[in-house]
C-alpha positions in Angstrom: 30.9 -28.2 39.3 32.3 -25.5 37.9 32.6 -26.9 34.3 28.8 -27.1 34.6 28.3 -23.8 35.5 30.5 -22.4 32.7 28.7 -24.5 30.2 25.0 -23.1 31.5 26.4 -19.6 31.2 27.7 -20.1 27.6 25.1 -22.0 26.0 22.1 -21.5 28.3 19.2 -19.4 27.7 16.2 -18.2 29.8 12.9 -18.6 28.7 9.2 -16.7 30.0 8.4 -18.5 32.9 11.7 -18.8 34.8 12.5 -21.8 32.9 16.4 -22.4 32.1 17.0 -23.9 29.0 19.9 -25.9 28.6 18.8 -28.7 26.1 21.5 -28.1 23.5 23.7 -30.1 26.0 21.6 -31.9 28.9 18.5 -33.2 27.7 17.5 -33.0 23.9 21.2 -32.8 22.4 23.7 -34.6 25.1 27.3 -33.7 25.4 28.3 -37.1 26.4 31.7 -36.2 27.5 30.1 -34.0 30.1 27.5 -36.4 30.9 30.2 -38.7 31.9 31.8 -35.9 34.2 28.6 -35.6 35.5 28.1 -39.4 36.3 31.5 -39.4 37.9 30.5 -36.5 40.0 27.5 -38.5 41.4 29.4 -41.2 41.8 32.2 -39.1 44.2 29.1 -37.5 46.2 27.1 -40.8 46.6 29.8 -43.6 46.5 29.3 -44.1 50.5 25.5 -44.3 50.2 26.2 -48.1 48.6 23.0 -47.6 46.1 22.1 -51.1 44.6 19.8 -49.3 42.0 19.5 -45.7 40.1 15.9 -44.5 39.8 15.1 -41.6 37.5 12.0 -40.6 35.7 11.7 -40.4 31.7 13.1 -39.0 29.7 15.5 -36.5 30.6 16.9 -38.3 33.5 17.8 -41.6 31.6 21.3 -40.0 30.0 22.1 -39.0 33.6 21.5 -42.3 35.4 23.3 -44.1 32.5 26.6 -42.2 33.1 26.2 -42.6 36.6 25.5 -46.1 36.6 28.9 -46.5 34.6 30.6 -44.7 37.3 29.2 -46.9 39.7 30.2 -50.2 37.7 27.2 -50.6 35.9 24.3 -50.4 38.4 20.8 -51.2 37.4 18.5 -48.2 36.3 14.7 -48.1 36.6 13.0 -45.3 35.1 9.4 -44.2 35.7 7.4 -43.8 32.9 4.9 -40.9 32.4 2.6 -43.0 30.3 1.3 -46.7 30.5 2.2 -48.6 27.4 -0.1 -51.1 26.2 2.6 -53.8 26.9 3.1 -52.9 30.6 1.9 -55.1 33.2 -1.0 -53.5 35.3 1.2 -54.4 38.4 2.7 -51.2 38.8 3.8 -48.7 41.8 2.6 -45.2 40.7 2.4 -41.6 41.9 1.4 -38.3 40.7 3.8 -35.8 39.6 3.3 -32.3 38.2 5.8 -31.1 36.0 7.0 -27.4 36.7 8.6 -27.0 33.0 5.5 -28.5 30.9 2.8 -27.5 33.6 1.3 -30.8 33.4 0.2 -33.7 35.9 1.6 -37.0 35.1 0.7 -40.3 36.8 4.3 -42.1 36.3 4.8 -46.0 36.6 7.2 -48.5 37.4 6.5 -52.3 37.3 6.5 -53.8 40.9 9.1 -56.6 39.4 11.9 -53.8 39.1 12.0 -52.7 42.6 11.8 -54.6 45.9 12.4 -53.9 49.5 15.8 -54.9 49.2 16.8 -52.1 47.1 18.8 -49.1 48.3 18.0 -46.4 45.7 19.6 -43.5 44.4 17.1 -40.9 42.5 18.5 -38.9 39.8 17.0 -36.4 37.7 18.1 -33.4 35.5 16.4 -30.3 37.2 15.3 -30.1 40.8 12.7 -26.9 41.3 9.6 -27.6 43.4 10.7 -31.3 44.0 7.7 -32.9 42.3 9.5 -35.6 40.2 11.7 -36.6 43.2 8.9 -36.8 45.5 6.7 -39.1 43.1 9.8 -41.5 42.8 10.4 -41.5 46.5 6.4 -42.2 46.9 7.3 -45.2 44.5 10.3 -46.2 46.6 8.0 -46.3 49.8 5.5 -48.3 48.1 8.2 -51.1 47.2 9.4 -50.9 50.4 13.1 -49.7 49.0 15.2 -47.4 50.9 15.9 -44.0 49.4 19.7 -43.3 50.0 20.1 -40.1 47.9 18.7 -37.7 45.3 21.0 -35.6 42.9 20.2 -33.1 40.4 22.3 -31.8 37.7 20.7 -28.1 38.3 18.5 -26.8 41.0 16.9 -23.3 41.4 17.7 -22.6 45.0 14.9 -20.0 44.9 12.3 -22.8 44.6 11.3 -25.0 47.6 12.5 -28.5 46.0 16.0 -29.0 47.5 14.9 -27.5 50.9 11.5 -29.7 50.7 13.7 -33.0 50.1 16.4 -32.3 52.9 13.5 -31.3 55.3 12.1 -35.2 54.8 15.5 -36.1 55.7 17.0 -37.2 52.3 20.7 -36.7 51.5 20.5 -34.2 48.2 23.2 -33.1 46.0 23.2 -30.8 43.2 25.8 -29.8 40.8 25.0 -26.3 39.7 23.0 -24.4 41.9 20.9 -21.7 40.2 20.4 -18.6 43.0 19.0 -16.4 40.1 18.1 -15.6 36.6 17.2 -12.4 34.8 15.1 -11.8 31.9 18.3 -10.2 30.5 20.1 -13.5 30.3 22.2 -13.2 33.5 22.7 -16.3 35.8 24.0 -16.2 39.3 25.0 -19.4 41.0 25.4 -20.2 44.7 28.7 -21.4 46.0 
């Protein structure tokens, strides 16, 4: 998605630890017009998979899921919570996830009544590096007996194993901006 790549070059910053910071338009402050274009693009890429539900992880994936849901005609969205709230049922699916950006382990939760064996799930997230968040969501879908019909990421670092790992597991994976390399001087190179 050329528009997204241009925006990353214009507004993105590279931080120590190989972190691409694009929170000024994607996951802290949100450019809604761009987010709607992202949702439209995911619709084009996954419309043939006929999902019944979109799944993501809090918090950065929620806006992406909402825009994509609208493009699909308002599919239900389920997001995995990183902490169990006091009012959350104990009847949950859960999986471990390691956050690359935060270098923290989470146990993510989804209430069992929001996911079933009849669901065809499209998993979406903002970044794909090592694939840990998506693998946790896949595990939750497996626990529910739901079918994962695809995995989409707004940005993937293709020099890290996440995309290859998920494809090796047999999943359809689509990425809108594929970062081939980043350098400390701020240069970002994309794959075609």
